[in-house]
N, C-alpha and C positions, 0 to 999 in steps of 0.2 A: 436725390435719394441718398441715403446712407450707404456707405460701403458694406458690401455683403461679406459675411464670414465664410470661411472655406467650406464649411458643412452646408450652408444655405446655397452657395454656388454649385456645389456638388449636387445637391438635391434637384436643383432646377435643371442642370445639365442632363441628369439621368431622366428626368421627366421628359424632356425633349427627345432623347434617345428612344425612350419606350413609346413615343407618340402619344403621350398623355397631356402634353403642353404644346401649344403652338410656338413656333420660333419667334414670331413678332411679340407675343406676350412675354416670352422669356426674355427677350431683349429689353422690353419695358421694365420687367422686374429687376433685371441685372444693371440697368442703365448703361447698356452697351450697344454697339451697332451690330448689324447682322454678320458682318465680317468677323467681329470679335467672337461672336457666339460660334460661328463656323470654326474658328481656331480652337476654342474651348472644346468643341465636340471632337475635332480631330486629335487634339492632345490626349483627351480621355480614352478614345479608341485605341491610340497607339501606346500610351504609357500608363493607363490606369487611373484610379481615383486621385492620387496625389499629384497628378500632372497639373492641377489647378492652383496649386500652392504658390503663393506669391514669393518669389525668390529674389526680389529686387533688394539691393542694399541701400543704405542711406536712409534719410528721413522722408518717407513717402506718405506721411500722415496728413490728411487735410482737415480743415475746420469745418464743422457742420454750419448749416445756414444760421441756426440759433446762436452759435458761438460768434459768428461774424456780426450778427445783429447786436448781441450783448457788447461787443467791443465798440461798435459804432454808437450805441446809446450812451456808453461811458464817455466817449469823447464829445458827444453832443451836450451832456450834462456839464462837463467842464473841459473846455478846449484846451486849458493849460495842462491837463493830465498827460503823463508820459506813458509810453508803451510799457515800461516797467511796472508803473502803478496799475495799468489795465490788467496785466498778467496777474498781479497780486490780488485785485478786486474780483477777477473772474475765476481764478484757479486754473486758467488755461496754461499747460505746460508743454504742449505738443509743438508749439511754434516759438520762434524767437522774436526779438524786439523788432528786427528789421521787417519781418513779415507782417507784424501788426501795423507798422508804419506804412507799408505798402497798401494794406487794406484801407487805411484811413485816407490815403491820397486817392485811391480808386473811388471812395465815397465823397470826395470833394473837400476834404480837410487839407489845408496847406502843410507842406513838410518843411523842415529846416528851421533855422532860427529866424526871428523877426527882424 
């Protein structure tokens, strides 16, 4: 499932707090474990709405399944294609060349020079 926005995450947590949504269903919607949901609930009760804000540094953006699928299809159509060319063709700018190469290796394409 795609990553939830801050507002969506807040709404789901508040529905659980008001007993209008079951914890198990909330975990499914948020794609998280019960322990993570408990942490969200305690953070909100202790520090308010903005406690759910993502404060991590660095690049923590993940590719969607469709983006991964597009990258694999590009490599299947032309095994000679480089990761740089795949970025150009797909317009994906959130990951680097090495991450794309790792995805290709994971899907069975050989890495390195022949």
